[in-house]
C-alpha positions in Angstrom: 0.0 0.0 0.0 1.4 3.4 -1.0 2.7 5.9 1.6 0.8 7.5 4.4 3.7 9.9 4.5 2.0 13.1 3.5 4.9 15.0 2.0 6.3 12.1 -0.1 2.9 11.0 -1.3 2.2 14.6 -2.2 5.3 15.1 -4.4 3.8 13.3 -7.3 0.5 15.2 -7.1 2.4 18.4 -6.7 4.6 18.0 -9.8 1.8 16.6 -11.9 -0.5 19.4 -10.9 -1.0 22.3 -13.4 -1.1 24.8 -10.5 1.2 23.1 -8.0 -1.0 24.0 -5.1 -3.8 21.3 -4.9 -2.3 18.6 -2.7 -3.7 15.8 -0.6 -3.4 16.8 3.1 -0.8 19.4 2.3 -0.2 22.9 1.0 3.2 22.5 -0.6 3.9 24.8 -3.5 6.8 25.1 -6.0 10.1 26.3 -4.7 9.7 24.4 -1.4 12.6 23.1 0.6 12.9 19.7 2.4 15.6 18.6 4.8 16.2 14.8 5.2 18.2 14.2 8.3 19.4 11.0 9.9 22.4 9.0 11.2 24.6 6.7 9.2 22.8 4.1 7.1 19.4 5.6 8.1 18.1 5.6 4.4 18.7 9.2 3.4 20.2 8.4 0.0 17.6 5.7 -0.7 14.8 8.1 0.0 16.5 10.4 -2.6 16.5 7.4 -5.0 12.8 7.0 -4.5 12.1 10.7 -5.1 14.4 11.0 -8.1 12.8 8.0 -9.7 9.4 9.7 -9.2 10.8 12.8 -10.9 12.4 11.3 -14.0 9.8 8.5 -14.7 7.4 9.3 -17.6 3.9 10.4 -16.5 2.5 7.4 -18.4 4.1 5.2 -15.8 3.3 7.2 -12.7 6.2 9.7 -12.7 6.6 13.4 -13.2 8.7 13.3 -16.5 10.9 16.2 -15.3 14.6 16.7 -15.0 16.4 16.0 -11.7 19.6 17.7 -10.6 21.7 15.8 -8.0 24.8 17.2 -6.3 26.6 14.1 -5.1 28.8 15.6 -2.4 29.4 12.2 -0.6 30.2 10.4 -3.9 27.7 7.8 -2.6 24.9 8.4 -5.1 25.0 5.1 -7.0 23.6 5.4 -10.6 23.8 1.6 -11.0 21.7 1.1 -7.8 19.3 3.8 -9.0 18.8 2.2 -12.4 18.2 -1.2 -10.7 15.5 0.3 -8.5 14.0 2.1 -11.6 14.0 -1.1 -13.7 12.3 -3.1 -10.9 9.6 -0.4 -10.3 8.8 -0.2 -14.0 8.6 -4.0 -14.3 6.3 -4.2 -11.3 4.0 -1.4 -12.4 3.9 -2.0 -16.1 4.3 -5.7 -16.6 6.2 -5.0 -19.8 9.0 -7.1 -21.2 12.6 -6.5 -20.2 13.6 -4.8 -23.5 10.8 -2.3 -23.3 11.4 -1.6 -19.6 15.2 -1.0 -20.3 14.3 1.4 -23.1 12.0 3.4 -20.8 14.6 3.4 -18.1 17.3 4.8 -20.4 15.0 7.5 -21.6 14.2 8.4 -18.0 17.9 8.5 -16.9 18.7 11.0 -19.6 16.7 13.5 -17.4 19.1 12.9 -14.5 22.1 15.3 -14.2 24.7 14.6 -11.5 27.4 17.0 -10.3 30.2 16.2 -7.9 31.6 19.4 -6.4 34.8 19.0 -4.4 34.0 21.6 -1.8 31.1 23.7 -0.4 32.6 26.7 -2.3 32.3 24.7 -5.6 28.8 23.7 -4.7 27.8 27.3 -4.2 29.5 28.3 -7.5 27.7 25.5 -9.4 24.4 26.4 -7.9 24.9 30.1 -8.9 25.4 29.0 -12.5 22.6 26.4 -12.5 20.1 28.7 -14.2 22.5 29.3 -17.1 23.1 25.5 -17.3 19.3 25.0 -17.5 18.8 27.5 -20.3 21.7 26.1 -22.3 21.7 22.4 -21.7 18.1 21.8 -20.6 16.2 24.3 -22.6 13.3 21.9 -23.4 13.1 20.5 -19.9 11.6 21.6 -16.6 13.7 20.9 -13.5 11.5 19.2 -11.0 14.0 18.4 -8.2 17.4 19.8 -7.0 18.9 17.4 -4.5 22.1 17.8 -2.4 23.5 14.6 -0.8 24.8 15.6 1.7 24.9 19.1 3.0 27.3 17.9 5.7 30.0 16.4 3.5 32.5 19.2 4.0 31.4 20.1 7.5 34.9 19.9 9.1 36.8 21.8 6.3 34.0 24.4 6.4 34.2 24.7 10.1 38.0 25.2 9.9 37.4 28.0 7.3 35.0 29.7 9.6 37.4 29.5 12.5 40.0 31.1 10.3 37.6 33.9 9.5 37.5 34.8 13.2 41.1 35.9 13.1 41.4 39.6 12.6 42.0 40.3 8.9 45.1 42.0 7.7 43.2 43.1 4.6 40.7 45.8 5.6 37.3 45.6 3.8 37.7 41.9 3.0 34.2 40.4 3.0 34.1 37.2 5.1 31.2 34.9 4.3 30.9 31.3 5.5 30.9 28.8 2.6 27.4 27.4 3.6 25.9 30.9 3.5 26.7 31.2 -0.2 25.1 27.7 -0.9 21.9 28.7 0.9 21.6 32.0 -0.9 22.2 30.3 -4.3 19.6 27.7 -3.5 17.1 30.3 -2.4 17.6 32.2 -5.6 17.2 29.1 -7.9 14.2 27.8 -6.0 12.5 31.1 -6.3 13.2 31.7 -10.0 12.7 28.1 -11.2 10.2 26.8 -8.6 12.1 23.5 -8.2 11.7 21.4 -5.1 14.9 21.4 -3.1 15.9 18.2 -1.2 18.8 18.3 1.2 20.2 15.3 3.1 22.0 16.1 6.3 23.9 14.2 9.0 22.3 13.6 12.4 25.1 14.3 14.9 23.6 15.7 18.1 20.3 14.1 19.1 17.8 15.5 21.5 17.1 13.3 24.6 14.1 11.0 24.8 13.1 11.3 21.2 12.2 8.3 19.1 12.8 8.4 16.2 15.8 10.6 17.1 15.5 14.3 16.6 18.7 16.0 15.9 20.1 19.4 16.9 21.3 21.3 13.8 25.1 21.2 13.6 25.3 23.3 10.4 25.4 27.1 10.8 23.9 29.1 9.3 21.1 26.7 8.4 17.3 26.9 8.4 15.4 24.9 11.0 11.8 24.2 12.1 12.7 22.6 15.5 12.9 25.2 18.3 16.4 25.5 19.7 18.0 23.2 17.2 19.6 26.1 15.4 21.6 27.4 18.4 25.4 27.3 17.9 27.2 24.5 19.6 29.9 25.0 22.2 32.9 26.7 20.6 30.9 28.1 17.7 30.4 31.7 17.1 27.2 33.7 16.7 29.0 36.5 14.8 26.3 38.1 12.6 28.9 38.7 9.9 29.4 34.9 9.6 25.9 33.8 10.5 23.4 36.3 9.2 19.7 36.3 10.2 18.1 33.2 8.8 15.0 35.1 7.6 17.1 36.5 4.9 18.1 33.1 3.7 16.5 29.7 2.8 13.4 28.5 4.7 12.4 24.9 5.2 9.0 23.6 4.2 9.4 20.4 6.1 11.9 18.3 7.9 12.2 14.5 7.6 14.0 12.5 10.3 15.1 9.0 9.5 16.3 6.3 11.9 17.5 2.7 11.2 15.5 -0.2 12.6 16.2 -3.9 12.6 16.2 -5.9 9.3 13.3 -8.3 8.7 12.1 -10.8 6.2 9.0 -9.7 4.4 6.8 -11.4 1.9 6.7 -8.9 -1.0 4.4 -9.9 -3.8 5.0 -13.6 -3.0 8.7 -13.2 -2.8 10.3 -13.4 0.7 13.1 -10.7 0.9 15.4 -9.4 3.5 14.2 -5.9 4.1 15.8 -3.0 6.0 13.3 -0.9 7.9 13.8 2.8 8.3 11.4 4.7 10.6 10.9 8.4 10.2 8.9 11.5 11.1 7.8 14.5 9.0 7.5 17.8 10.7 6.3 21.1 9.2 6.7 24.6 10.6 2.9 25.3 10.9 2.1 22.1 12.8 3.0 20.8 16.3 2.4 17.2 15.3 4.5 14.9 13.2 3.6 12.2 10.6 5.3 8.8 11.1 6.2 6.6 8.1 8.3 3.5 7.3 10.8 3.2 4.5 11.4 -0.3 3.3 14.7 -1.0 1.5 15.4 -4.4 -0.2 17.7 -5.5 -2.9 15.0 -4.9 -5.4 13.1 -1.9 -4.1 12.9 1.2 -1.9 9.3 2.0 -1.0 7.3 3.8 1.6 4.3 2.1 3.2 
């Protein structure tokens, strides 16, 4: 049975909608921003696979038929794995023969564009030129999703850069800006101008007590948040407004997804018993005090939400 997870279930309706604002149990519009946070092996990248497949699959087969831009910061976005999941989904949904399914898959994958910046500064520069790339290389396509996996990939080098910025400059007038700030500003500009959904995975490092699934304090600064107190700088971090500007001038989150690993189980999937990893998660939105729970099932053949 398809997801009870409101935000994910709504993505397909959102991108297929002519107006982009008539959604089941939701009010998501174009240009929204989603953070996917969790610890190691919690399913963050597999949730991205699931959403990217939704984006690039033809509408005839239940997808959005739009381009997806992925920034593979961790070098862990596996195109072979993505293609395997795509082939399995198309086979299961269409019942077509392998040759036809492979042809549909190859056509869909041409809508996927992967970049691998070597630093947060390169990520910001690439994002700032993404509009030009779209007009030149994707003139006939609409970008449905911009995904960054992961925002934390260069956390420690970026933190070192920020620490260096605290040292009094010998060059008067030099404008010190944290690397992450430039990324958030570029993302906000592109989301506003192109109305693409922005998906960002993020490490879960500092968990709040007594939360299940775990809720994580935000370790990236500056970074938008919908959890009270989670944006506060950690010990040893600065709140210098020159380095960490007011967040209302930057990117805003539409919702926050928290993922947590659970134990593996054997499940009967369409008559085939498979070893399945279970990932439990919560969806939180700024305008609601409640959270929606969901389960992400990951097997060798599929990644699905039920």
